[in-house]
C-alpha positions as MATLAB code, in Angstrom:
seq = 'PLCVFGQHSGDFSHAEKDLSVTIDRSGPVPRYERQCGSDRITKILAISPEATITISPVEPVNLPIEIAHHLEIVFPRIVMQPGESIVVNLKFPVEVGVFLQAGADTSVIDIFSKNPVKYSLYGKPVTGLITRYYESEIYHEPPPTDPHFEGVMTLTIHNRYTGAVEVSRGVFECHAMKLFYGSLVGM';
ca = [
       6.158   -5.525   -4.158;
       5.753   -4.093   -0.611;
       8.422   -1.501   -1.024;
       6.089    1.481   -0.867;
       4.984    0.540    2.780;
       7.105    1.677    5.651;
       8.542    4.737    7.382;
      10.554    7.172    5.338;
      12.787    9.925    6.747;
      14.585   10.956    3.573;
      14.001   10.994   -0.139;
      11.978    7.963   -1.462;
      10.711    6.763   -4.789;
       8.771    3.683   -5.777;
       7.318    2.994   -9.201;
       5.546    0.054  -10.746;
       2.539   -0.560  -13.006;
      -0.378    1.730  -12.067;
       1.485    3.226   -9.023;
       4.240    5.647   -8.336;
       5.082    7.471   -5.081;
       7.907   10.027   -4.663;
       8.975   11.987   -1.555;
      11.657   14.499   -2.540;
      12.858   16.395    0.537;
      16.228   17.475   -0.785;
      15.145   19.499   -3.714;
      14.624   23.266   -3.755;
      10.910   22.782   -3.019;
      10.335   19.591   -0.949;
       7.322   17.639   -2.345;
       5.190   14.538   -2.265;
       3.948   13.179   -5.628;
       1.714   10.281   -6.223;
       0.143    8.627   -9.276;
      -2.350    5.788   -8.936;
      -3.935    4.856  -12.289;
      -4.989    8.070  -13.816;
      -5.214    9.894  -10.495;
      -2.326   12.139   -9.815;
      -1.482   14.470   -6.776;
       1.331   16.753   -5.885;
       1.745   18.382   -2.426;
       4.479   20.782   -1.247;
       6.069   19.639    1.984;
       6.908   22.278    4.615;
       8.203   19.938    7.231;
      11.082   19.634    9.638;
      14.147   17.403    8.931;
      13.030   15.215   11.982;
       9.636   14.507   10.485;
       8.913   11.036    9.023;
       6.408    9.965    6.344;
       4.722    6.588    6.929;
       2.972    4.749    4.111;
       0.712    1.807    5.099;
      -2.507    0.008    4.186;
      -5.643    1.493    5.898;
      -9.160    0.248    6.222;
     -11.122    0.583    3.060;
     -13.666    3.158    4.177;
     -11.942    6.453    3.630;
     -12.655    7.190   -0.063;
     -13.915    9.424   -1.558;
     -14.561   10.652    1.924;
     -15.365    8.657    5.079;
     -19.002    7.702    4.483;
     -19.212    4.306    6.129;
     -17.626    2.465    8.902;
     -18.510   -1.062    7.724;
     -17.130   -3.233    5.008;
     -19.615   -5.583    3.274;
     -18.045   -8.478    1.378;
     -20.316  -10.554   -0.863;
     -19.089  -14.031   -1.752;
     -20.592  -17.318   -3.394;
     -23.324  -18.859   -1.293;
     -22.325  -21.319    1.390;
     -24.965  -23.715    2.688;
     -24.257  -24.938    6.246;
     -25.998  -27.673    8.297;
     -26.575  -27.088   12.012;
     -23.383  -27.132   14.107;
     -20.996  -26.960   11.247;
     -18.071  -24.428   10.772;
     -16.029  -23.418    7.760;
     -12.889  -21.428    7.301;
     -12.557  -19.393    4.137;
     -10.267  -16.751    2.748;
     -11.688  -13.670    1.105;
     -10.126  -10.712   -0.779;
     -10.933   -7.191    0.407;
      -9.986   -3.731   -1.000;
      -7.001   -1.962    0.393;
      -6.579    1.778    0.659;
      -3.103    3.236    1.128;
      -2.548    5.957    3.693;
       0.305    8.437    3.682;
       0.938   10.010    7.053;
       3.183   12.810    8.314;
       4.583   12.082   11.753;
       6.277   15.049   13.609;
       6.782   14.364   17.322;
       3.592   12.991   18.817;
       1.355   14.411   15.989;
       0.205   12.336   13.009;
      -1.519   13.954   10.045;
      -2.923   12.457    6.844;
      -1.145   13.599    3.687;
      -2.999   11.356    1.253;
      -5.108    8.281    0.924;
      -5.555    6.475   -2.308;
      -6.646    3.219   -4.009;
      -7.090    1.927   -7.482;
     -10.229   -0.103   -6.484;
     -13.526    1.398   -7.654;
     -15.513    2.562   -4.582;
     -19.085    1.185   -4.206;
     -21.430    1.661   -1.321;
     -24.471   -0.341   -0.240;
     -27.295   -0.193    2.241;
     -27.291   -3.349    4.348;
     -30.602   -3.772    6.099;
     -33.700   -1.583    6.197;
     -33.597    2.059    5.052;
     -34.241    3.524    8.504;
     -32.082    1.187   10.591;
     -29.678   -0.274    8.116;
     -26.000    0.350    7.641;
     -24.182    2.086    4.822;
     -21.315   -0.253    3.810;
     -18.351   -0.211    1.582;
     -19.359   -2.931   -0.880;
     -16.912   -5.447   -2.344;
     -17.257   -8.785   -4.064;
     -14.848  -11.703   -3.540;
     -14.536  -15.315   -4.539;
     -13.927  -17.925   -1.806;
     -10.347  -19.276   -1.471;
      -9.268  -22.177    0.607;
      -5.715  -20.922    0.766;
      -4.679  -17.229    0.865;
      -4.778  -16.158   -2.812;
      -2.055  -14.154   -4.506;
      -2.834  -10.357   -4.398;
      -1.185   -7.040   -5.198;
      -0.778   -5.860   -1.608;
      -1.048   -2.211   -2.562;
      -4.611   -2.710   -3.678;
      -6.024   -6.022   -2.204;
      -5.797   -7.941    1.052;
      -6.715  -11.274    2.336;
      -9.144  -11.864    5.267;
      -9.535  -15.342    6.872;
     -13.083  -15.788    8.020;
     -14.490  -18.600   10.314;
     -18.250  -19.059   10.044;
     -20.121  -21.123   12.619;
     -23.776  -22.270   12.210;
     -25.196  -22.171   15.741;
     -28.794  -22.428   14.516;
     -30.888  -25.590   14.724;
     -31.513  -25.568   10.982;
     -29.366  -25.185    7.820;
     -28.397  -21.717    6.895;
     -27.132  -20.037    3.688;
     -24.433  -17.422    3.989;
     -23.390  -15.200    1.131;
     -22.030  -11.987    2.770;
     -20.248  -10.624    5.783;
     -20.415   -7.075    7.285;
     -17.445   -5.997    9.359;
     -16.900   -2.840   11.499;
     -13.681   -1.610    9.891;
     -12.287    0.604   12.584;
     -12.136   -2.252   15.083;
     -10.241   -4.325   12.594;
      -6.404   -3.999   12.218;
      -4.506   -4.471    8.974;
      -1.117   -6.311    8.961;
       1.309   -6.432    6.170;
       4.287   -8.541    5.232;
       4.184  -10.873    2.278;
       0.512   -9.898    1.933;
      -1.994   -7.413    3.595;
      -4.154   -9.340    6.002;
      -7.106   -8.593    8.214;
];
């Protein structure tokens, strides 16, 4: 399922339910084509033979344009007594970036996702943060996902207060977090 991710220097084609990506460099008009759900895009490629195209998961704050730098994940409420810790797994949305690499330069060709994009205001209207909003269940083991569209985050929560606390969301600065992929996309 992770066939679309990687570095591609020649022709490339990947198709599965809800997603197809084609890089055709050998035809009379080199082109990049992508379909994700009902969203379809075609771009002509005027690139050198040495250029590579990299497809990888990116932080979920780029669509429709970069509005927020934070991801807010809402999950079922956890009540924690003082001094306790808990480790949980949460799902998060994945956006897929397509990048042109020519020498030392990297440029964005496309960013897409099949996840609906929702934003939220976390905090007060004047001082709060605009966040990319996502809801997740809590998982004790990493859950199965479609790595092209969802990733798994392992989160450790500590209650350092002297009283019980209730936790039902986390807000994360996305540009400081790195995504990794293998059998799943993780953060």
